[in-house]
N, C-alpha and C positions, 0 to 999 in steps of 0.2 A: 151660327155654328158652322165651321169650315169642314172641308172633306176629312180632315184628320182630327177635328175637335169633336169628341164624342161625349163631352161633359153633360149634354142634355139628354143622353140616352141611359136607360137603366140596363142592367146586365142582360135581361131577356131580349131587349132590343138589339144590343151589341151582338149577342149570339145569333139572333135571327138574321141580322145583316151579314154576318160572317157566313152563315150557312147558305144564304141566297147567293153571295159572291162565289162561294165554293161550287154551287150548282152551275152558275154561269160559266165559271172557269172550266169545269168538267166538260160542258157542252163545246166551248170554244176549243179546248184541247182535243176533244174527239174529232171535231170537224177539221181542225188543223192537221191532225194525223191522216185523215182521209185525203186532204188536199196534197199532203206530202207524198202519200202513196200513189196518187194519180200522177204527180210530177215525176216520181221515180219511173212509172210506166212510160210516160211520154219521153222522158230523157233516154230511157233505154231504147225506145223506137228510134230516136235521133242517133244514138250511138250505133245501133244496128245498121242504119243506113250509111253512116260515115265509114265504118270499118268493113262494110260489105257482107256482113253476116246474113246468110239466106233466111227468108221467112220460115219460121217453124210452123208445123201444123199442130203442135202440142201446146196449146195455150196454158194449160196447168203447169207444165215444166217451165215455160217462159216466166210465168208469174212467180213460181218458186225461186227461180234464179234471181229475179229482180228483188224480191222481198227477202231473200236469204243473205243479201249483202249487208255488211255492217255500215251504218250511217252516222255513228256517233252516239253519245250518251243522251239520256232523257233527263227529265227533271229529277232533282234530288228529293223531291217531295214524295211521300208515300202514296201509292195509287189508291183511289177510291173507286167503288163500283160506279160505272157510268152507264146510264140508260137515257140515250138521247132519241127523242121521237124523230121519225122520218119527216114529220111535219115542222120540225124546228126551223125557224127562220134561216139560220146559217146552213143547215143541210139543204134546204130548198135553193138557197142562193148558189151553193156549190154545184148542185145538180143542174141548175139553169145555166151556169157558166160553162159546164162541161158540154151540155147539149148544144149551146150556141156556138161552141168552138169545135164541134165535130169530134169530141173525145171518144165517142162510141165507135168511130171508124178511123182511128189514128193511122193505121197502115195505109189508108187510101188518101190521106191528106198530102198536099204538096208540101214542100219544104217551108215555104213562108207561112202556110196555115198551121203547120206543126209548131213552128217557132212561136207564132202568135198564141196558140193554145198554151204553150209552156209559159210564155210571158204573163198571160192572164192568170194562170194558176199561181205563179210566183207572187203576183200583186195580191191575190186573195190570201195566200198563205202568210205573207208579210203583215197584212192587216189583222189576221187572226193572231199572229205572234204579238203584235203591239197591244191588242185587246187583252191577251193573256197576261202580258207583263203588267198592264194597268190593274187587272183583277188581282194579281198576286200582291201588288203594292197595297190594295185595299184590304185584302185578307191579312197581310202582315200588320197593317196599322190597327185593324180590329183586334187581332191577337195580342199585339203589344198593349193595347188599352186594357184587355182582360188581365194580362200579366201585371200591369201597373196597378190596377185595382186590387189584385191579389196581394202585392207587396204592401200597398197602402192600408188595406183592411185586414190583412192576415188570414184571408179566407182559404179554404181547402182548394188545392190546385185542381183536383179532379172535378170538383163542383164548379169551378170557374170556367174550365175549358169544355165541359160536357155540353154538347149541342142539343141534348134531348130535353 
């Protein structure tokens, strides 16, 4: 049975696999957004240095300014409640990456170290994005299989797509 051949699975197994893939995608998306936020903060520090903006003493205002900027659209998929443990492997990986690259003291990093931190965060964010795309493909394939079986068997749509 190939990655997109679900003929050996019953409906409950397809739903379970789809639900698990959705949970994985939720975690990857959450950590990806955390990485993007940290990238925004690091890039803002780089911008501040480049255009000579003095260091502010009001960190809350600085963060509001960084995160108040529009950075493009998100997924067209409807949001689901996300509850990702701080012990999740990706959360720990991001935290380690940030600690190892001096993220907690961005304003004291030299230019090369700041750029290195940005580069490392970009690589991590890109890896999360690739994983997210792969999970979306899996979710879409499982959903398509549910729909195919609906058409073939004339089953109730709500019963076919319900993850409960």
